[in-house]
SELUMDO-549075 format. One record per residue (C-alpha): residue number from 0; y, z, x. Coordinates in steps of 0.1 Angstrom, whole numbers, plus 5000, padded with zeros to 4 digits. Each point is the difference from the previous one (the first is absolute). Last residue first. Example, Ala and Ser with C-alpha at 12.3 -4.5 7.8 and 13.67 -1.06 7.14 Angstrom:
2
  pos    py    pz    px
    1  4989  5071  5137
    0  4966  5007  4986
This chain:
64
  pos    py    pz    px
   63  4635  5552  3001
   62  4997  4963  5007
   61  4968  4984  4989
   60  5014  4979  4969
   59  4970  4983  4986
   58  5001  4964  4986
   57  4977  4984  4974
   56  4979  4970  4994
   55  4972  5004  4973
   54  4966  4991  4991
   53  4983  4996  4967
   52  4970  5021  4993
   51  5006  4993  4963
   50  5011  4976  4978
   49  5014  5014  4963
   48  5027  5018  5020
   47  5027  4974  4988
   46  5019  4996  5035
   45  4974  4973  5015
   44  4993  4982  4964
   43  5038  4996  4999
   42  5007  4991  5033
   41  4976  4973  4998
   40  5015  4984  4970
   39  5036  5001  5019
   38  4984  4983  5027
   37  4985  4974  4977
   36  5036  4990  4991
   35  5009  5002  5033
   34  4975  4974  5011
   33  5009  4980  4971
   32  5033  4998  5012
   31  4993  4992  5033
   30  4980  4973  4990
   29  4962  4995  4994
   28  4992  5037  5005
   27  4983  5025  5018
   26  4988  5037  4999
   25  4991  5025  5028
   24  4992  5037  4995
   23  4993  5016  5033
   22  5037  5003  5009
   21  5005  5022  4969
   20  5032  5017  5008
   19  5016  4973  5021
   18  4991  4977  4967
   17  4978  4970  5009
   16  5005  4963  5000
   15  4990  4963  5002
   14  5013  4967  4985
   13  4977  4971  5003
   12  5006  4964  5006
   11  4991  5002  5038
   10  5004  5035  5007
    9  5032  5014  4989
    8  5011  5034  5006
    7  5010  5034  4985
    6  5005  5035  5010
    5  5011  5026  4969
    4  5023  5027  4999
    3  5004  5012  4960
    2  5027  5005  4980
    1  5013  5021  4966
    0  5029  4991  4982
């Protein structure tokens, strides 16, 4: 099973969240479960290759 780390929080009555790998793409839901469903849809959109210019977060090893 594939997984993706995400950050989430509740603001008033809304649940907001984004993926660590795609911090510029925020989504929301009415419940935590609704937010998770929106995050799954968002992840599919972001990784499908159909959207151009998506910024990503990565790590680079600097040791020789």
